[in-house]
Every structure is written in C-alpha cells, then in structure tokens.
C-alpha positions in Angstrom: 11.9 22.0 28.9 10.8 20.0 25.9 8.5 22.1 23.7 7.9 19.2 21.4 6.8 16.9 24.2 3.2 17.8 25.3 0.3 15.8 24.0 -0.6 12.1 23.6 1.9 9.7 22.0 1.6 9.6 18.2 1.1 6.5 16.2 3.1 7.0 12.9 2.1 4.5 10.2 5.5 3.3 8.9 5.1 3.3 5.1 1.4 3.1 5.7 -0.1 0.0 7.3 2.7 -1.9 5.8 2.1 -5.0 7.9 -1.2 -5.5 6.1 -0.8 -4.0 2.6 2.2 -3.4 0.2 4.1 -0.5 1.6 3.7 3.0 0.2 0.5 2.3 -1.6 -2.8 4.2 -1.3 -4.4 1.1 0.3 -1.6 1.0 3.0 -2.1 4.7 3.8 -5.9 4.5 3.8 -5.9 1.4 6.0 -3.5 3.1 8.4 -5.8 6.1 8.8 -8.7 3.8 9.5 -6.7 1.9 12.1 -6.0 5.0 14.1 -2.7 6.4 12.8 -2.0 10.0 13.6 0.6 10.4 10.8 1.2 8.6 7.5 4.9 8.1 6.6 5.8 8.4 2.9 9.5 8.0 2.0 10.2 10.4 -0.9 12.4 10.0 -3.9 12.4 12.0 -7.2 11.6 11.1 -10.8 13.7 12.3 -13.7 11.3 15.3 -14.1 11.4 16.2 -10.4 8.1 14.6 -9.2 8.3 13.4 -5.6 7.0 9.9 -5.3 6.7 7.4 -2.5 9.2 4.6 -2.4 11.5 3.4 0.4 14.5 3.4 -2.0 15.3 4.9 -5.4 15.9 1.3 -6.6 12.4 0.1 -7.4 12.6 -3.6 -8.5 11.8 -4.8 -5.0 8.6 -2.8 -4.7 7.2 -2.6 -8.3 6.8 -4.8 -11.4 9.4 -2.9 -13.4 11.3 -6.0 -14.2 8.2 -7.3 -16.1 8.2 -4.4 -18.5 10.4 -5.3 -21.5 10.3 -1.7 -22.7 12.4 -0.8 -19.6 14.8 -3.7 -19.7 17.7 -1.6 -20.9 17.4 0.7 -17.9 18.7 -1.9 -15.5 22.1 -0.6 -14.2 24.5 -0.6 -11.3 24.9 2.7 -9.4 26.7 3.8 -6.3 24.1 5.0 -3.8 25.5 6.4 -0.5 28.7 4.5 -1.1 27.1 1.2 -1.9 26.9 -0.6 -5.2 23.2 -1.2 -6.1 21.9 -2.9 -9.2 18.4 -2.5 -10.6 16.1 0.1 -11.9 16.2 3.6 -10.4 13.3 6.0 -10.1 15.4 9.0 -11.2 15.8 7.3 -14.6 12.0 7.4 -15.2 9.7 10.3 -15.9 6.6 10.4 -13.8 4.6 9.5 -16.9 6.7 6.3 -17.3 6.5 5.5 -13.6 2.7 5.5 -13.8 3.0 2.4 -16.0 4.3 0.4 -13.1 2.4 -1.4 -10.4 3.4 -1.7 -6.7 4.0 -5.1 -5.0 4.9 -6.4 -1.6 8.6 -5.9 -0.7 8.8 -8.9 1.7 6.6 -11.6 0.1 8.1 -14.5 2.1 7.3 -12.8 5.4 4.0 -11.1 4.5 2.5 -13.5 2.1 -1.0 -12.2 2.7 0.0 -8.8 1.4 0.8 -10.3 -2.0 -2.9 -10.6 -2.7 -2.8 -6.8 -3.3 0.2 -6.9 -5.7 -0.2 -5.0 -8.9 -3.5 -3.5 -7.9 -2.2 0.0 -7.4 0.5 2.3 -8.8 3.2 4.4 -7.2 1.6 7.4 -5.4 3.1 10.9 -5.4 3.6 13.0 -2.3 0.6 15.1 -3.4 -1.5 12.0 -3.6 -0.7 11.1 0.0 -1.5 14.6 1.2 -4.8 14.5 -0.6 -5.5 11.1 0.9 -4.6 12.2 4.5 -6.9 15.2 4.1 -9.8 13.1 2.8 -9.4 10.7 5.6 -9.2 13.5 8.1 -12.6 14.8 6.9 -14.1 11.4 6.9 -12.8 10.4 10.3 -13.2 13.8 12.0 -9.6 14.1 13.2 -6.4 15.5 11.7 -4.2 12.9 10.1 -0.8 14.3 9.2 2.1 13.3 6.9 5.7 12.8 8.0 7.7 12.3 4.9 11.3 11.1 5.0 13.5 12.5 2.2 15.7 9.6 1.0 19.4 9.9 0.0 19.3 13.8 -0.2 23.0 14.2 -0.9 22.8 11.6 -3.7 19.8 13.3 -5.3 21.3 16.8 -5.0 24.3 15.7 -7.0 21.8 14.6 -9.7 20.3 18.1 -9.9 17.2 16.9 -8.0 17.4 18.7 -4.6 14.7 17.0 -2.5 14.6 19.8 0.1 13.7 22.4 -2.5 11.3 20.1 -4.3 9.5 19.2 -1.0 9.4 22.8 0.2 7.8 23.8 -3.1 5.1 21.2 -2.7 4.4 22.2 1.0 3.8 25.8 -0.2 1.8 24.8 -3.2 -0.5 22.5 -1.1 -0.8 25.0 1.8 0.2 22.4 4.4 -0.2 23.6 7.9 2.4 22.9 10.6 0.0 20.5 12.3 -0.3 18.5 9.1 3.4 17.8 8.4 6.8 17.0 9.9 9.9 16.2 7.8 12.5 13.5 8.6 16.0 12.9 7.4 19.1 10.9 8.5 21.3 13.7 7.1 21.8 16.8 9.3 22.8 18.9 6.4 19.5 18.3 4.7 17.5 19.3 7.9 19.6 22.4 8.2 18.6 23.4 4.7 15.0 22.8 5.5 15.2 24.8 8.7 15.8 27.9 6.7 13.3 27.0 3.9 10.2 26.1 6.0 8.8 26.4 9.5 7.4 22.8 9.7 8.7 20.6 12.5 11.9 18.7 11.6 12.9 15.2 12.7 16.5 14.0 13.0 16.6 10.3 12.3 19.4 8.4 14.1 20.5 4.8 13.3 22.0 2.4 15.7 25.3 2.2 13.7 27.3 3.9 11.0 27.3 7.6 10.2 25.1 10.1 8.3 26.1 9.9 4.6 26.5 13.7 4.3 29.2 13.5 7.0 31.0 10.7 5.2 30.8 12.5 2.0 32.8 15.5 3.3 35.1 13.6 5.6 33.3 14.5 8.9 34.4 11.7 11.2 31.3 11.9 13.5 29.0 8.9 13.8 25.3 8.6 14.7 26.5 7.8 18.2 28.3 11.1 18.4 25.1 12.9 17.7 23.6 11.4 20.9 26.0 12.8 23.4 24.8 15.9 25.2 26.6 18.3 22.9 25.3 16.5 19.9 21.7 16.6 21.1 22.1 20.4 21.8 23.3 20.8 18.3 20.4 18.9 16.9 18.0 21.1 18.8 19.3 24.2 16.9 17.7 23.0 13.7 15.2 20.2 14.6 12.5 19.7 17.1 12.4 15.9 17.3 14.9 13.1 17.7 13.9 9.8 16.0 16.3 7.1 17.2 16.4 3.4 16.3 14.6 1.7 19.1 17.7 -0.3 20.2 19.2 3.1 21.2 16.3 3.5 23.6 16.1 0.0 25.0 19.0 -2.2 23.8 18.7 -5.9 23.4 20.8 -8.3 25.3 23.1 -10.8 23.6 20.2 -13.3 23.7 17.9 -10.9 21.9 15.8 -10.0 24.9 14.9 -6.4 25.8 17.5 -5.0 28.2 17.4 -2.0 30.4 16.6 1.5 29.0 19.3 4.0 28.3 19.1 7.6 29.4 18.5 8.8 25.8 14.9 9.8 26.1 15.5 11.9 29.2 18.7 13.5 27.7 16.8 14.4 24.5 14.0 15.9 26.5 16.5 18.0 28.5 17.9 19.3 25.2 14.3 20.3 24.2 13.7 17.5 21.8 10.7 15.2 21.5 11.5 11.5 20.8 9.9 9.2 18.3 11.3 5.7 18.1 11.4 3.3 15.1 10.4 0.7 14.0 7.9 -1.5 15.7 6.7 -4.6 13.9 4.4 -7.4 15.1 6.0 -10.4 13.4 7.9 -12.7 15.7 11.2 -12.4 13.8 11.3 -8.6 14.7 10.4 -9.0 18.4 12.6 -9.4 21.4 13.0 -12.9 22.6 11.4 -12.3 26.0 8.2 -10.4 25.1 5.3 -9.9 22.6 4.5 -6.9 20.5 2.1 -5.2 22.9 4.4 -5.7 25.9 7.3 -4.3 23.9 5.3 -1.2 22.9 4.2 -0.7 26.5 7.7 -0.8 27.8 8.7 1.9 25.4 5.6 4.0 26.0 6.5 4.0 29.8 9.6 6.0 29.0 7.8 9.1 27.8 8.2 8.9 24.1 6.3 11.3 21.9 5.6 8.8 19.1 6.3 5.4 17.6 6.7 4.3 14.0 4.7 1.0 13.5 4.0 -1.3 10.6 0.8 -2.4 12.4 -1.0 0.9 13.4 -4.1 -0.8 14.8 -2.1 -2.8 17.4 0.0 0.2 18.3 -3.0 2.5 18.7 -4.8 0.1 20.9 -1.8 -0.6 23.0 -0.9 3.0 23.5 -4.5 3.9 24.4 -4.6 1.1 27.0 -1.2 2.3 28.4 -2.5 5.9 28.7 -5.7 4.7 30.5 -3.8 2.5 32.9 -1.3 5.3 33.6 
C-alpha cells in the first residue's frame, strides 16, 4: 500500500512559474501561487557564510548580473563540480551581504524572451524568503502552499564545510515548518539518508534518466539511477524516502522520432514499494514537447497513470489540465 499516494495530484511550480518569470525570483514564486501551484520549488545552494539561497546551480553567471560587477571580476574561476569543470562565479565564494548586490535575470533569454522584461528587477531570495512568501500567499489565497526545496550538489558543499542537510534542518526548526508545508528533494541517496535521521518531513528521491548519483560515483559505488528503479532499489528507497521523483521519460519513454511511447511499469512498481510518484519536468514550449502531442495532452496522459504530482514550469496550464482530468475521471 502506498501511504504517500492518497489525495489530489499536486502541481509543483518548478523554480516558481519559470515559464513566465525569471526562475527562482520572488515574482516567479508569487505568480506560481496565484496560478494554482500547491508547492513552490526552490533549489538551494549555500553562500560563504552558510545562508541558503535559491539558485539552480552554484555557478551564478547564467542567472544573475554578477559579470557586470567589476568589483567581483577577480572571483571568476574554474572549479570541478560533481566531476565536471565549470567556469564562472560561484555562490559559495560570496557572503550573503555581497550576494544581495546582484540582480536576477532570465536563464534562457533566447527561448523565453518575454521573461527578460523582468531582468534585474529582483535579487536572489533566501530559503527563508520563499517560506515567508508561501505562508503569505497561503493566507491570501485561503489554502496551504508548501515548499519543496532541492538541495543541490550536497557532496560538493559538504566538502567545503557547508553541509546543506544540517543548514536546511536548522532553518526548518527555526521557522517551525510543519510536515504539510515542506518536502525535501535530492538526487543523492546519502543526503536523503542523513535527512531521514535529522527531520521528519517527507523526503523525495530524484532519479535522472541517465548517469549515476554523484555520491555513488564519489565512493566508487557502481550503481546507476537505473539500478535504483529495480524492485530491490525501490524497496531500498522506501526505507528513507516517501516519494520517488523520476525524469518523465522513465514513466513514458519517447520513441526514436520523439513521440510519446507506451508507459513503463514504474509508477505501479513504486506504488507497490509504498512510494508516491512525482514526475519532472513539464514545459509548454514546443521544443520540450513530444512530437505527437501538445502540452495539455501530454500532462493528461501522465495524469492517467496515477501520479501524485508533476513539476511544471507553467503552473496555470498544469493546474487547469489536472483539474479537468480529475473531473472527467
């Protein structure tokens, strides 16, 4: 029996309403709440002085105006992050006071040109800021809007003396977050195992469609993400997490022509292991869609499989589609 499965399907605003506003900005989170999102998703990284802030990556030149600040020019550097060489400016090299000097901007300006109208209008929010925003919007809208942070590169940050699990647990306790207000995600099982003994909030095991968890690679564990999805892997996940969050191609693969194929058995298998399932990421732009369907039809096909949630860049379309699917069902 799947204890995490009852209830309506959740709309999780992926980095906020990132289809309409620059990702991980207060405007993106606020719009997502207004559009019907049940949860706001902030990706978390840590500043030099241990403040959790919302950026998809610790390298921040793609999502802020840091390159336009001459005072920070000498901080451009190449680092190895999760085994890959990355060049730019890194959040862990800035204090929070310094980071507040930067302004956020659209990460994909060529694709989402309308979002660039909001460039440099807001700064980089902290995790505390997003919790406060979610609570304000919950009161305004008369329904609970939660947060579902993903801790990014936890093995990397732990080696820097910035353990994201401890930093986040501290904030959860300080803010008095209830279990219906927060879930925590990570691609790294080791990170979730740590959190399982630190906090009682629901935990979400993210699973990519290729490669391996970096914490496995770091210690020579040969298992891949695919190995986590066999029956024994799912049972193991259920010992520390309540929810499986697979890449959507693991739920309904695409054919060689890019069309939606036939569903796998993953959702049913996860449910049998006692895990809820939240799939990612759904985007409305044509370049992200299957060749044989539109955004609403794609979402409807996934919804019919009994998912517990979807991560979407366009929460309004997702909320309307899932509502229509539930009424027709």
